[in-house]
C-alpha positions as CSV (number, residue, x, y, z in Angstrom):
1,M,220.1,-175.1,-23.9
2,I,217.1,-176.7,-22.3
3,K,216.4,-173.5,-20.3
4,K,216.6,-171.4,-23.7
5,A,214.3,-173.9,-25.3
6,L,211.8,-173.7,-22.5
7,L,211.9,-170.1,-22.5
8,F,211.5,-169.8,-26.2
9,L,208.5,-172.2,-25.9
10,L,207.0,-170.1,-23.1
11,T,207.4,-166.9,-25.0
12,A,205.7,-168.4,-28.1
13,L,202.9,-169.5,-25.9
14,L,202.3,-166.2,-24.4
15,I,202.5,-164.7,-27.9
16,L,199.9,-167.1,-29.1
17,L,197.7,-166.4,-26.0
18,A,198.1,-162.7,-26.4
19,F,197.1,-163.1,-30.2
20,Y,194.2,-165.3,-29.2
21,I,192.9,-162.8,-26.6
22,I,193.3,-159.8,-28.9
23,E,191.8,-161.5,-32.0
24,T,188.8,-163.0,-30.3
25,K,188.1,-159.6,-28.7
26,R,188.7,-157.6,-31.8
27,A,185.7,-156.0,-33.4
28,G,184.8,-157.2,-36.8
29,T,185.6,-155.2,-39.9
30,G,182.3,-155.7,-41.7
31,N,179.3,-153.4,-41.7
32,G,175.5,-154.0,-41.2
33,D,173.5,-156.6,-39.6
34,V,172.7,-160.1,-41.0
35,I,170.2,-162.9,-40.2
36,V,171.9,-166.2,-39.7
37,E,170.0,-169.5,-39.3
38,I,171.6,-172.2,-37.3
39,R,169.8,-175.6,-38.1
40,R,169.3,-178.2,-35.4
41,G,172.1,-180.6,-35.4
42,A,174.6,-178.1,-37.1
43,T,178.3,-179.1,-36.3
44,L,180.5,-176.4,-35.0
45,R,182.6,-176.5,-38.2
46,G,179.2,-176.1,-40.0
47,V,178.3,-173.0,-38.0
48,A,181.8,-171.4,-38.3
49,N,181.8,-171.9,-42.1
50,K,178.3,-170.3,-42.3
51,L,179.6,-167.4,-40.3
52,V,182.4,-167.0,-42.8
53,D,180.1,-167.2,-45.7
54,K,178.1,-164.3,-44.3
55,K,181.2,-162.2,-43.8
56,I,180.7,-162.2,-40.0
57,I,184.0,-163.8,-39.2
58,S,187.3,-164.4,-41.1
59,S,188.7,-167.3,-39.4
60,P,186.6,-170.5,-38.7
61,V,189.6,-172.1,-37.0
62,L,189.7,-169.2,-34.4
63,F,186.0,-169.4,-34.0
64,E,186.1,-173.1,-33.2
65,V,189.0,-172.8,-30.7
66,A,187.4,-169.9,-28.9
67,A,183.9,-172.0,-28.7
68,R,185.9,-175.1,-27.4
69,L,188.1,-173.2,-24.9
70,G,185.1,-171.4,-23.6
71,G,183.1,-174.5,-23.1
72,T,180.3,-173.3,-25.5
73,A,180.9,-175.7,-28.4
74,E,177.8,-177.8,-27.4
75,K,175.8,-174.9,-26.2
76,I,175.0,-173.0,-29.5
77,H,171.5,-173.6,-30.1
78,A,169.3,-173.7,-33.3
79,G,167.4,-170.7,-34.5
80,E,167.6,-167.5,-36.4
81,F,169.8,-164.8,-35.1
82,L,170.3,-161.2,-35.9
83,L,174.1,-160.7,-35.9
84,Q,176.2,-157.6,-36.4
85,R,179.2,-157.9,-38.5
86,S,181.1,-155.5,-36.5
87,S,181.0,-157.9,-33.5
88,S,184.0,-159.7,-32.2
89,I,184.2,-163.4,-32.2
90,N,183.5,-163.7,-28.5
91,E,180.5,-161.5,-28.8
92,I,179.2,-163.7,-31.8
93,I,179.7,-166.9,-29.6
94,K,177.9,-165.4,-26.7
95,Q,175.0,-164.3,-29.0
96,L,174.7,-167.8,-30.4
97,T,174.9,-169.3,-27.1
98,Y,172.9,-167.1,-24.8
99,G,171.2,-164.6,-27.1
100,K,167.6,-164.4,-28.2
101,T,166.7,-166.0,-31.5
102,I,164.3,-164.1,-33.9
103,L,160.8,-165.1,-33.3
104,R,158.4,-165.3,-36.3
105,P,154.7,-164.4,-35.8
106,V,152.3,-167.5,-36.6
107,T,148.6,-166.7,-36.6
108,I,146.4,-169.9,-36.4
109,P,142.7,-168.9,-37.1
110,E,139.8,-170.5,-35.5
111,G,138.4,-173.6,-37.4
112,L,141.6,-175.2,-38.8
113,T,142.2,-178.9,-38.4
114,I,145.4,-180.5,-37.2
115,R,146.4,-181.2,-40.9
116,E,145.6,-177.6,-41.9
117,I,147.8,-176.2,-39.0
118,G,150.5,-178.5,-40.0
119,K,150.4,-177.3,-43.7
120,K,150.6,-173.7,-42.5
121,L,153.6,-174.4,-40.3
122,E,155.5,-176.2,-43.1
123,N,154.7,-173.4,-45.4
124,L,156.4,-171.0,-42.9
125,G,159.4,-173.2,-42.9
126,L,159.0,-174.2,-39.2
127,V,158.3,-177.9,-39.3
128,T,157.0,-180.4,-41.7
129,E,153.4,-181.2,-41.9
130,E,153.8,-184.8,-41.1
131,G,156.1,-184.1,-38.2
132,F,153.5,-181.8,-36.7
133,I,150.6,-184.4,-37.2
134,A,152.8,-187.1,-35.6
135,A,153.4,-184.7,-32.5
136,T,149.7,-184.4,-32.1
137,Y,149.4,-188.1,-31.6
138,D,152.0,-188.4,-29.0
139,K,150.6,-190.6,-26.2
140,K,152.9,-189.3,-23.5
141,L,151.9,-185.6,-24.2
142,L,148.2,-186.6,-24.5
143,A,148.5,-188.3,-21.0
144,S,150.4,-185.4,-19.5
145,F,147.6,-183.0,-20.4
146,N,144.9,-185.7,-19.6
147,I,143.2,-185.6,-23.0
148,P,140.9,-188.3,-23.6
149,A,141.5,-188.9,-27.4
150,E,143.9,-190.3,-29.6
151,N,145.1,-187.0,-30.8
152,M,144.9,-183.4,-30.1
153,E,142.2,-182.2,-32.6
154,G,140.3,-179.4,-30.9
155,Y,142.8,-178.7,-28.2
156,L,145.2,-176.6,-30.2
157,F,144.1,-173.1,-29.3
158,P,143.8,-170.6,-32.2
159,E,146.0,-167.6,-31.5
160,T,149.0,-165.5,-32.8
161,Y,152.0,-167.4,-31.6
162,H,155.8,-166.2,-31.9
163,F,158.0,-169.2,-32.7
164,P,161.8,-169.3,-33.5
165,K,163.1,-171.3,-36.4
166,G,164.6,-174.6,-35.3
167,I,161.7,-175.1,-32.9
168,T,160.4,-178.8,-32.6
169,A,156.9,-179.8,-33.6
170,K,156.5,-181.3,-30.1
171,D,157.3,-177.7,-28.6
172,I,154.8,-176.0,-30.8
173,V,152.2,-178.5,-29.9
174,K,152.8,-178.1,-26.1
175,T,152.8,-174.2,-26.5
176,M,149.3,-174.6,-28.2
177,L,148.0,-176.9,-25.6
178,K,149.1,-174.8,-22.7
179,M,147.4,-171.8,-24.3
180,F,144.3,-173.8,-24.8
181,F,144.0,-174.8,-20.9
182,T,144.8,-171.2,-20.0
183,Q,142.2,-169.7,-22.2
184,I,139.4,-172.0,-21.6
185,S,139.5,-171.2,-17.9
186,E,137.7,-167.9,-19.0
187,A,134.9,-169.8,-20.6
188,I,134.3,-172.9,-18.7
189,P,133.9,-173.7,-14.9
190,R,136.8,-175.4,-13.3
191,E,134.7,-178.4,-12.3
192,E,133.9,-179.1,-16.2
193,I,137.5,-178.5,-17.1
194,T,138.6,-181.1,-14.6
195,N,135.9,-183.5,-15.9
196,R,137.8,-184.4,-19.0
197,A,135.0,-186.4,-20.4
198,R,132.5,-183.4,-20.1
199,L,135.2,-181.1,-21.5
200,H,135.7,-183.4,-24.6
201,E,132.1,-183.1,-25.3
202,I,132.2,-179.3,-25.1
203,I,135.1,-179.0,-27.3
204,T,133.6,-181.5,-29.9
205,L,130.3,-179.6,-29.9
206,A,132.2,-176.1,-30.1
207,S,134.2,-177.6,-33.2
208,L,130.8,-178.2,-35.0
209,I,129.6,-174.6,-34.0
210,E,133.1,-173.2,-35.4
211,K,132.7,-174.9,-38.7
212,E,128.8,-174.0,-39.2
213,T,129.1,-170.2,-38.7
214,A,131.6,-167.4,-38.7
215,L,129.0,-165.1,-37.2
216,E,129.3,-164.3,-33.6
217,S,125.7,-163.6,-33.3
218,E,124.6,-166.9,-34.4
219,R,126.9,-169.3,-32.4
220,K,124.8,-169.7,-29.4
221,T,121.7,-170.2,-31.5
222,I,123.5,-172.9,-33.5
223,S,124.6,-174.4,-30.2
224,S,121.0,-174.5,-29.2
225,V,119.8,-176.4,-32.4
226,F,122.5,-179.0,-31.7
227,T,121.8,-179.3,-28.1
228,N,118.0,-179.6,-28.7
229,R,118.5,-182.4,-31.2
230,L,120.9,-184.2,-28.8
231,K,118.1,-184.1,-26.2
232,K,115.5,-185.4,-28.7
233,K,118.0,-188.0,-29.8
234,M,117.8,-186.7,-33.4
235,L,120.7,-187.1,-35.9
236,L,122.7,-183.9,-35.9
237,Q,123.1,-184.0,-39.6
238,C,126.0,-181.7,-39.6
239,D,127.7,-181.5,-43.0
240,P,131.1,-180.4,-41.6
241,T,131.4,-183.8,-39.6
242,V,130.8,-185.6,-42.9
243,I,133.4,-183.6,-44.7
244,Y,135.9,-184.0,-41.9
245,A,135.6,-188.0,-42.3
246,L,135.8,-187.9,-46.2
247,P,139.1,-189.1,-47.6
248,E,138.9,-186.4,-50.3
249,F,136.8,-183.4,-50.6
250,D,136.5,-181.0,-53.6
251,G,134.5,-178.3,-51.9
252,N,131.0,-179.5,-52.8
253,I,129.2,-182.0,-50.6
254,R,126.9,-184.4,-52.5
255,K,124.2,-186.9,-51.4
256,K,126.5,-189.8,-51.8
257,D,128.9,-188.2,-49.4
258,L,126.2,-188.3,-46.7
259,E,126.3,-192.0,-47.1
260,Y,129.9,-192.4,-46.2
261,D,130.3,-194.7,-43.3
262,S,132.0,-193.1,-40.6
263,P,131.5,-192.5,-36.8
264,Y,131.9,-188.9,-37.7
265,N,129.0,-189.1,-40.1
266,T,126.2,-187.5,-38.1
267,Y,123.6,-188.3,-40.9
268,K,124.2,-192.0,-40.0
269,Y,125.1,-192.1,-36.3
270,R,123.2,-190.3,-33.4
271,G,125.0,-188.2,-30.9
272,L,128.2,-186.1,-31.1
273,P,131.0,-187.4,-33.3
274,P,133.9,-189.2,-31.3
275,G,135.8,-186.1,-31.1
276,P,136.4,-182.5,-32.3
277,I,136.5,-181.8,-36.2
278,A,138.6,-178.7,-35.9
279,N,140.1,-176.4,-33.2
280,P,137.5,-174.0,-32.1
281,G,138.0,-170.5,-30.7
282,L,136.8,-169.3,-27.3
283,A,133.5,-167.9,-28.7
284,S,132.4,-171.2,-30.0
285,I,133.6,-172.9,-26.9
286,N,131.6,-170.6,-24.8
287,A,128.5,-171.1,-27.1
288,A,128.8,-174.8,-26.7
289,N,128.6,-174.6,-22.9
290,Y,126.1,-171.8,-23.0
291,P,123.6,-172.5,-25.6
292,A,120.7,-170.0,-26.2
293,N,117.4,-171.0,-24.9
294,T,115.3,-171.7,-28.1
295,K,113.1,-174.5,-29.5
296,Y,114.9,-174.5,-32.8
297,I,115.9,-178.0,-34.2
298,Y,116.7,-176.9,-37.8
299,F,118.8,-174.3,-39.6
300,V,119.7,-173.7,-43.3
301,A,122.2,-171.4,-44.8
302,K,120.9,-168.3,-46.6
303,N,123.9,-168.1,-48.8
304,N,125.1,-164.8,-47.6
305,G,126.9,-166.3,-44.3
306,E,123.7,-166.1,-42.3
307,H,121.3,-168.9,-41.4
308,L,117.5,-169.3,-41.1
309,F,116.4,-171.2,-37.8
310,S,113.1,-173.2,-37.7
311,S,111.3,-175.1,-34.9
312,T,109.3,-177.4,-37.2
313,L,110.1,-179.6,-40.3
314,K,107.4,-177.7,-42.3
315,E,109.2,-174.4,-41.6
316,H,112.4,-175.9,-42.4
317,N,111.3,-177.4,-45.7
318,R,110.0,-173.9,-46.8
319,A,113.5,-172.5,-46.0
320,V,115.3,-175.2,-47.8
321,A,113.1,-174.7,-50.9
322,K,113.8,-171.1,-50.7
323,Y,117.6,-171.0,-50.1
324,Q,118.9,-174.5,-51.0
325,K,116.6,-175.3,-54.0
326,N,119.4,-175.8,-56.5
327,K,121.9,-177.4,-53.9
328,R,123.1,-181.0,-54.1
């Protein structure tokens, strides 16, 4: 009797094993491809149920068993995957464990602040704005890149990136920082990059240039104005630095705003502000390090995207009367 029972049990186990092998290798019966998002922290049961809902698999139990027996239950990673409904359970598990996630293009334009980048990333559904901002204040990350500031403003390089859903804010920040230090090697000599205090000055000035003009042809000239004013110990009087410091800004800078007390207010305090006011592109960084050779110490917007540059206060006052008469 014992032998018969053991034989029966062995036979049953062999049948179950055969069923398991066949079913996990069997192609799915569905048609077409489907995008599935696996969220960070999702349980194996949650993943299985999502696959059932998407009509990719029919048995969540078989999926869980296959993942656990295969040692991949803890290796399924977050992100978006393009899965085929005709795939077997084993193929689906392999894709979720070792396959490539869908990458979303994310274009970060020149001149955005940390908060503006955070808003953009949140709108794209990648990370929260506040989570991104917090990551830019990460002290260990700042120290690892030897950035002499309390946050990464100015060091997040404007570029088109490709990020998967489920990526962390910290990983996004690290990617942007690595791109920054790769790209600036084309614009700044190595000795100035390694001198982080000097680099910080360059990036700070570059951010002012970036916010003052969108014209490639003007960047080095505007850089020369700021450089000349710094040499003469004149106030920079850069509106974007004031705007950066304001708690709220409705798009129109007023005389009262110029009195706002902040170390970023270059109408009140001489020299460069404490740090960058935006994240500049390579052209502005290059202009900051290599200003044009001019005697200009003033410029005024001509209301068409261009600026008029002046070497004397008399010339500047005429330009202001002409182009900014009704401003402020």
